[in-house]
C-alpha positions in Angstrom: 0.2 -0.1 0.2 2.0 3.5 -1.3 0.6 5.8 1.8 2.1 9.2 0.5 -0.6 11.7 1.9 -0.4 9.9 5.5 1.2 13.1 6.9 -1.9 14.7 6.2 -3.6 12.0 7.5 -2.4 12.3 10.8 -2.5 15.7 10.8 -6.0 15.6 10.3 -6.2 12.5 13.1 -4.4 14.9 15.3 -7.0 17.6 15.3 -9.8 15.4 15.9 -8.0 14.5 19.4 -7.5 17.8 20.4 -11.5 18.6 19.6 -11.8 16.1 21.9 -9.5 17.7 24.6 -12.5 17.6 27.1 -12.7 13.9 26.9 -11.2 11.7 30.0 -10.2 9.1 27.8 -9.0 8.9 23.9 -8.3 5.5 22.0 -5.9 5.2 18.9 -6.0 1.8 17.0 -4.3 0.1 13.7 -5.7 -2.8 13.2 -5.4 -5.5 9.8 -7.9 -5.3 7.0 -9.2 -2.3 8.1 -8.4 1.3 7.4 -7.3 2.4 10.8 -3.6 3.5 11.3 -3.2 5.0 14.3 -6.8 6.5 14.2 -8.8 8.2 17.3 -10.9 5.9 17.7 -13.3 6.2 20.7 -16.0 4.2 19.4 -14.0 0.9 20.6 -15.0 2.6 24.0 -18.3 1.1 25.7 -21.0 3.3 27.1 -23.7 3.2 29.7 -26.1 1.5 27.1 -23.5 -1.7 25.9 -23.8 -4.7 27.3 -20.6 -5.9 26.2 -18.3 -7.7 29.2 -14.9 -7.5 29.7 -12.9 -11.1 29.5 -9.7 -9.3 30.2 -8.9 -6.6 32.4 -5.4 -4.5 32.9 -5.0 -2.8 36.2 -2.5 0.4 36.0 -0.8 1.2 39.6 -0.1 4.8 38.7 1.5 4.6 42.4 4.0 2.0 41.4 6.7 3.2 39.0 10.0 1.9 37.2 12.2 2.7 34.5 12.6 6.4 33.3 11.7 6.6 29.2 14.5 8.4 27.1 13.0 7.7 23.7 12.1 5.7 20.3 13.5 6.0 17.2 15.7 4.3 14.4 19.5 4.2 12.6 20.4 7.1 10.3 22.4 5.0 8.2 24.5 5.8 5.4 22.5 3.5 3.7 19.3 5.7 4.8 20.6 8.8 3.9 22.0 7.7 0.3 18.1 6.6 -0.2 16.7 9.7 1.4 19.1 11.8 -1.0 17.3 10.6 -4.0 13.7 12.0 -2.8 12.0 14.8 -4.2 12.2 17.5 -1.8 8.4 16.9 -1.2 8.5 13.7 -0.5 12.1 14.0 1.7 10.0 16.8 4.0 7.2 14.4 4.0 9.5 11.3 5.2 10.9 13.7 8.1 7.7 15.1 9.3 6.2 11.0 9.2 9.0 10.4 11.4 10.2 13.2 13.6 7.3 15.5 13.7 5.2 14.6 17.2 2.1 16.2 15.8 2.0 15.3 11.8 3.8 12.4 12.8 5.5 9.6 15.4 7.5 11.7 17.0 10.7 9.6 17.2 12.9 11.5 20.0 15.9 8.2 19.5 18.6 7.8 16.9 21.7 6.1 16.3 24.7 6.2 13.4 27.6 4.5 12.4 31.1 5.3 13.1 32.6 4.9 9.6 31.2 2.0 7.6 28.8 -0.7 8.3 26.7 -3.0 5.8 24.1 -1.2 5.4 26.7 1.5 3.1 27.3 1.7 -0.3 31.5 0.8 0.5 33.4 0.6 3.1 35.6 3.4 4.3 37.2 4.9 7.0 37.9 8.6 8.2 41.8 8.2 8.2 44.1 6.8 5.4 45.4 3.5 6.0 47.8 2.7 7.9 48.0 6.6 10.1 48.5 5.2 13.7 48.2 9.3 14.8 45.1 9.8 13.3 46.4 12.9 11.4 44.4 12.5 8.4 41.5 12.0 10.4 38.2 13.9 8.9 34.4 12.9 8.6 34.1 14.7 5.0 32.4 11.3 3.7 29.4 11.9 6.0 28.9 15.4 5.1 27.3 14.4 1.4 24.5 12.5 3.0 24.5 11.6 6.4 25.3 15.1 8.1 22.5 16.8 6.0 20.2 13.9 7.1 20.8 13.9 10.5 20.3 17.7 10.5 17.1 17.8 9.1 16.1 15.3 11.7 16.4 17.2 14.5 15.2 20.2 13.7 12.3 18.4 12.2 12.3 16.9 15.8 11.9 20.5 17.4 16.0 21.1 17.9 16.5 17.7 19.7 17.3 14.5 19.1 19.0 11.8 21.8 21.8 10.4 19.2 24.2 7.9 19.7 27.2 6.0 17.7 28.3 2.8 17.1 31.5 1.4 15.3 31.1 -2.0 13.2 35.4 -2.3 13.2 38.4 -0.4 13.7 40.2 0.3 10.2 42.0 -3.1 8.9 45.5 -2.1 10.1 44.4 -1.9 13.9 43.0 -5.9 13.2 44.9 -9.0 13.8 43.0 -10.2 10.3 44.2 -6.8 8.3 40.5 -6.5 7.0 37.9 -4.2 8.2 35.4 -7.3 7.6 34.9 -10.4 8.6 35.8 -10.1 12.6 39.1 -10.3 14.0 40.6 -8.6 17.0 42.2 -5.5 18.0 45.5 -5.7 18.4 46.8 -4.3 21.7 49.1 -2.1 20.5 46.3 0.3 18.5 43.6 0.1 21.6 45.3 4.2 22.2 44.4 5.4 18.6 41.3 3.2 18.7 39.9 5.1 22.1 41.1 8.6 20.1 39.0 7.6 17.2 35.9 7.5 19.2 36.4 11.2 20.7 37.9 12.5 17.4 34.5 11.6 15.7 32.3 12.9 18.5 33.9 16.1 18.2 33.8 16.2 14.6 30.1 15.8 14.7 29.2 18.1 17.5 31.2 20.8 15.0 29.3 20.3 12.8 26.1 21.1 15.3 25.3 17.4 15.7 25.4 16.9 19.5 26.3 13.1 20.0 24.7 11.8 23.3 26.4 8.5 24.0 27.8 5.8 22.1 28.5 2.0 22.0 31.5 0.2 22.2 31.3 -2.2 19.6 28.3 -3.3 17.3 28.1 -7.1 17.7 30.9 -8.1 19.3 30.7 -11.8 19.3 29.8 -11.6 15.5 32.0 -12.4 13.0 30.2 -11.0 10.0 30.8 -11.0 5.9 30.7 -7.0 6.4 32.3 -4.7 9.3 32.8 -6.8 12.1 35.5 -7.3 15.2 35.3 -9.8 17.8 35.3 -8.6 21.3 35.7 -11.7 24.4 33.9 -10.3 27.4 37.3 -9.8 29.2 38.6 -7.7 26.1 35.6 -5.3 25.8 36.2 -4.6 29.7 39.6 -4.0 30.1 39.1 -1.6 26.1 36.7 0.7 28.3 38.3 0.2 31.7 42.0 1.0 30.2 41.5 3.0 27.1 38.1 4.4 26.1 37.1 5.6 29.3 40.3 7.2 30.2 40.6 8.8 26.9 36.9 10.1 27.0 38.0 11.7 30.0 41.2 13.1 28.5 39.3 14.5 25.8 36.6 16.3 28.1 33.9 14.1 27.2 33.3 11.9 29.9 29.4 12.9 30.1 28.9 10.5 27.0 27.0 8.0 27.7 29.1 4.4 27.2 26.9 1.2 26.2 28.8 -2.0 26.3 27.9 -5.2 24.4 25.2 -3.8 21.9 24.4 -7.7 20.9 21.4 -10.0 21.3 19.7 -10.9 25.0 20.6 -14.1 26.7 23.2 -15.2 28.6 25.7 -13.4 27.0 23.8 -10.0 28.1 23.9 -11.3 31.6 27.2 -12.2 31.3 28.7 -8.5 29.8 26.6 -6.5 32.2 27.9 -8.8 35.2 31.5 -9.0 34.3 31.3 -5.0 33.8 28.9 -3.3 36.5 30.4 -5.7 39.3 33.9 -4.0 38.4 34.1 -0.4 40.4 36.9 0.1 38.0 35.2 -0.1 35.0 31.5 0.5 35.9 32.0 4.0 36.6 32.9 4.4 32.8 29.7 2.7 31.6 26.2 3.9 31.2 24.4 0.6 30.3 24.2 -2.3 28.3 22.4 -2.2 25.1 21.1 -5.5 23.4 19.6 -6.7 19.9 17.0 -9.4 19.1 18.4 -11.5 16.6 18.6 -14.3 18.8 15.8 -15.5 17.6 17.5 -16.1 13.9 17.6 -19.6 13.9 14.0 -19.9 15.3 14.4 -19.4 19.2 12.6 -17.4 21.3 13.1 -14.0 22.4 14.6 -13.9 25.7 13.1 -11.0 27.4 13.7 -12.8 31.0 17.9 -11.3 30.9 16.3 -8.3 29.9 15.1 -8.0 33.4 17.2 -10.1 35.2 20.1 -7.4 34.2 17.4 -5.0 34.9 16.7 -6.6 38.5 20.0 -7.1 39.4 21.9 -3.5 38.3 18.5 -1.3 38.8 21.0 1.8 38.7 21.8 0.6 34.9 20.6 1.3 31.9 19.1 -0.7 29.2 18.6 0.3 25.9 17.5 -2.1 22.7 19.9 -0.4 20.4 18.8 -2.7 16.8 16.2 -4.9 15.3 14.8 -5.0 12.1 13.4 -7.9 10.0 16.1 -9.7 8.0 15.3 -11.1 4.6 13.7 -8.9 2.7 10.9 -9.1 0.1 9.4 -6.9 -1.6 6.1 -9.3 -1.5 5.6 -8.7 2.2 5.9 -4.8 2.9 2.3 -5.3 4.2 2.9 -8.4 6.4 1.4 -7.9 9.4 3.5 -10.3 11.1 6.3 -8.1 11.3 4.5 -5.2 12.9 3.4 -7.6 15.1 6.7 -8.8 16.0 8.1 -5.5 16.9 5.0 -4.8 19.0 5.5 -8.1 20.9 9.3 -6.4 21.5 9.1 -3.6 22.6 6.2 -4.5 24.9 7.6 -6.6 26.5 11.2 -4.5 26.4 9.8 -1.7 28.4 8.4 -4.5 30.6 11.7 -5.7 31.6 13.1 -2.6 32.4 14.4 -0.9 29.0 14.6 2.9 29.1 14.6 3.3 25.1 14.0 1.4 21.9 16.2 1.5 18.3 14.8 0.6 15.6 17.4 -0.6 12.7 17.5 1.5 8.9 15.0 4.4 9.0 14.5 4.1 5.1 15.2 1.7 2.8 15.0 1.4 -0.7 12.5 -0.7 -3.1 15.7 -3.5 -2.8 15.6 -3.4 0.5 19.5 -1.7 0.6 22.0 -0.3 -0.5 24.1 -2.7 1.4 27.5 -3.5 -0.1 27.2 -7.0 0.8 24.0 -7.8 -0.2 22.0 -8.3 3.5 19.0 -6.7 2.5 16.5 -5.9 5.1 13.0 -4.1 5.5 12.6 -1.1 6.9 9.3 0.7 8.6 9.3 2.9 5.6 10.7 2.1 2.4 11.3 4.4 -0.6 10.7 3.3 -4.4 13.2 5.6 -5.9 12.2 4.8 -9.3 8.8 6.5 -9.0 9.8 8.9 -6.3 7.2 7.1 -3.6 7.3 6.3 -0.1 5.8 3.1 1.3 4.8 2.9 4.7 4.5 -0.3 6.2 2.4 -1.7 9.3 5.8 -1.6 11.4 5.8 2.0 11.3 2.8 2.2 12.6 2.7 -0.6 15.1 6.3 1.7 16.6 4.0 4.9 16.9 1.6 3.7 19.1 4.6 4.4 21.4 6.8 6.9 20.2 4.2 9.5 19.3 2.2 9.0 22.7 5.4 8.1 25.2 7.4 11.0 25.5 10.8 11.4 27.0 10.6 11.4 30.6 8.1 9.6 31.3 7.9 7.0 33.8 6.7 3.1 33.4 3.7 2.3 35.4 3.5 -1.2 36.8 0.3 -3.1 35.4 -1.3 -6.6 36.1 -3.1 -8.1 33.1 -5.0 -11.0 34.4 -5.0 -12.9 31.0 -2.2 -13.7 27.9 -4.1 -13.0 25.0 -3.4 -9.8 25.4 -0.2 -7.6 25.9 0.5 -4.4 27.5 2.6 -1.5 29.0 1.8 1.6 30.4 3.3 5.0 31.1 3.0 8.4 32.8 4.7 11.0 30.7 5.4 14.2 33.0 2.6 16.8 32.6 0.6 13.2 34.1 -0.9 12.3 30.9 -1.6 8.0 31.1 -0.3 5.7 28.3 -1.7 2.4 27.9 -0.7 0.0 24.7 -2.7 -3.0 24.1 -1.9 -5.5 21.2 -4.2 -8.4 20.7 -2.7 -11.3 18.1 -5.7 -13.4 18.0 -7.9 -14.3 15.8 -10.9 -12.4 17.4 -11.8 -9.0 19.2 -11.6 -8.9 22.6 -13.0 -6.8 25.1 -11.2 -5.8 28.2 -11.7 -3.6 31.3 -8.7 -1.0 31.7 -8.6 0.4 35.4 -6.5 2.4 37.8 -7.3 4.1 41.0 -9.7 6.6 39.7 -11.0 5.4 36.4 -12.3 1.9 34.9 -13.0 1.7 31.2 -14.8 -1.0 28.8 -12.7 -1.2 25.7 -12.8 -3.2 22.7 -9.8 -4.0 20.9 -10.0 -5.9 16.9 -8.3 -9.0 15.9 -4.6 -8.7 15.1 -4.8 -5.1 16.5 -2.5 -2.6 18.5 -4.2 0.3 20.6 -2.7 3.4 22.6 -5.1 4.6 25.1 -4.5 8.1 26.3 -6.2 9.2 30.0 
């Protein structure tokens, strides 16, 4: 489905929402096989004349809160920026509004970007000439063509602020034992100081461009030997690099306030092991703001390991958990509107938040009609694709499912503890800093479900269609 006029539709829905400002509750719905896409749909609220009986109850305890919410967003990669540059100015603005304008679109407040090339770049590159051990040739000219202009436009559309963190996929080839920017390998000890300084130079170069860097991860997927840019760090190697090089270098360079994220790989036992090793050591823990994770533990068909996230949150409540990457793999253009892809997002976002996650980052914000560009053929889905041959934007159901969270749950919200008495529905709740309550409810079943939403002050009975997600604002 091509939704080139989506921003206009959502603006109209927001105007409708404003007209109901005196109502105590608003329901927004996205549902399969309907025209409902983030649509204001208060008709799903039962009134006194209906005899519908709730089969599921969601009880929200507004007096018991957990983690503070930072934001939701996606990665602004080389690939996304290159595709964006091929769009007409009108489509570019539509795209920016759809993601970053909280009134016209879904209000992204978070972003990730790559430190030199990753798989979603058209080719491999670094910011220095090969063999420059002293980083004298360091410059970010490559990024000025596509990526930096897009990031600046995203920040402007988001109202002047976007929480941005950066991740490296690999050190330059000469710094690694395999002399290859691709195919894994490890950082050679003699280049650890130079590689740590590389991060600092990247941050300073971007900030000189007027792009604030909020934080960084130590290494993308440090236990994966990939055909693209990759580098292996054992738990001990990552700990020692942060403790002896990256942490002290950031301090020395006046960047101690930057938030350092360890791991940046999948949920599961290794997530727990990294957290235990780093957070239990005060000499390295002082440099680590938190731990990041992906969802690809499900690559071979296994279940998501949400419990590992909850265990880390319980054991280290003063550290932060952030979802740093996830996408639907194995691109297939016939499945743009496959609803299961969207439900995968809903399942993961709800469970990650309910296990203590403070922020959630999708992978590429935009890809082309081939699921790229990607210099190793690792093509994937994005919430929005562009058919660059037709100057069209293709909005997938994933976009709307993410929007049910990002548009309504705003930075500095607190998650509220809730109980759901039946597993047929998934739910998470937050209270925004203005006191507004937000509950997101998801129904994966083949039938509509009537549920009650209750807190200390109110109780409402609401119907959710089959294969649908709702955001209740009250």
